[in-house]
N, C-alpha and C positions, 0 to 999 in steps of 0.2 A: 444523581449519578448518571453520567453520560455513558451510554453503551455504544460500541461500534460493532456493526454486523458486516462480516466479510462474505463475499460470494465470488464465484467465477473460477475457482481452482479446478484442477483436473489433470488428466493424462494427455500428453501431446507428443507427436513425433518431433525429432530434431528438425529445426527450421520452421516449425509451426508457430502459432500465435495463441495467446490467451489474454483476456482482460479481467483483471480483478476489480471489484467494487468494494467500497467501504462506506456504509451509511450510518450516520449518527442518529441516535434515537430521540434525544431530548430536544426540546425547544431551545435552541442554542442562540445566544445573542451574537457570539463571534467565535469563529475558529481561527486560531493563529496558524501555526504550521501544521501541515499534514505530512506524515512520513510513511514510507514503506521500508520494512526490515525483512530480512529472511534468515532462516537458520537451517542449515543442512545437518544431517545426522553426524554427531561427533564434533561439530564445529560450533563456534560462538555465533551469537546473533550479530548480523552486520547490517549497516544502513545501506539501502539500495537507492532511494531517491527522496527528495524533499521538495515541497511546494509551499511557499509563504502565502499569507493572506492576500498579498498583492499580485500573486501569480508567478513570482520568480522561482525558478527551478534549479535544482542541483542534483547531480547523479554520481554514483560511484563509477569509477573508471571501467569496471568490468561489465557494466550495462549501458554505458554511454553510446548513443547511436542506435540502440536496439529497443530500449524501454522508454516510455513516455508517461510522465505523471501529470495528472490534471485534476481539476476539481470543479464542481458545480455548487457554488455557494447557495443558490436558491433551494437546492435539495439537500444541503449539508452532506454531500457525498463526494468522495474522492475516488480516483481511478488509477490503475496502473496498467497501461497497454504494453504487453510484452511480445515483441516480434523476434524472429530469428533465434528462437530458443535453442539452447544447448543442453546437453545432459548435465553439465555442471551447474545449470540454473535450478536443478532439482532441489527443493527445500520447502519448508513451511514458511509462507509469507504472512507477515503481520502488519496491519496498519496501526498507526499511532497518531493521535491528534491531541492538541492542547488548545485551550482557549478559555472563554468565560461563559458560563451558563447560569442564568439567574444571579449574576453578580459574583459567582464563585468560580475560582480557577479550577480547571480540570486538566488531567493528563491521562488519557484512556487508551487502552489497547483492544484491538479486535481479537477474536478467538483463534485466528490463524486459518490459512487456506493452503492445502497441500497442492503443490505444483510438481508434477513428475514429467520429466522429459526423457523419453526412451523410445527406441525403435522396436 
């Protein structure tokens, strides 16, 4: 069972920055895509950013130019750097990763990190 542990959430003023981390616990042979989602109160979960095993990235339009997704394969860890944060970015952010561990496919989710943008 691959577990993802998130860290880095918190309260920030509008215009501020935060960096979320997502560390995988198991001895993983290969992580394919890593994704960040978010869910605001009363809204559906939405995809924020994706990074493939080769490093290709894709962003939702509402974060493009402000957020940067990255990964460190040697540490089995993914990151989401969030700059120029807006109140509408307030949500619980979830990391998601899939790949193969000990020959078995996995698709795991982090526990969620609260990000609150408020003055």
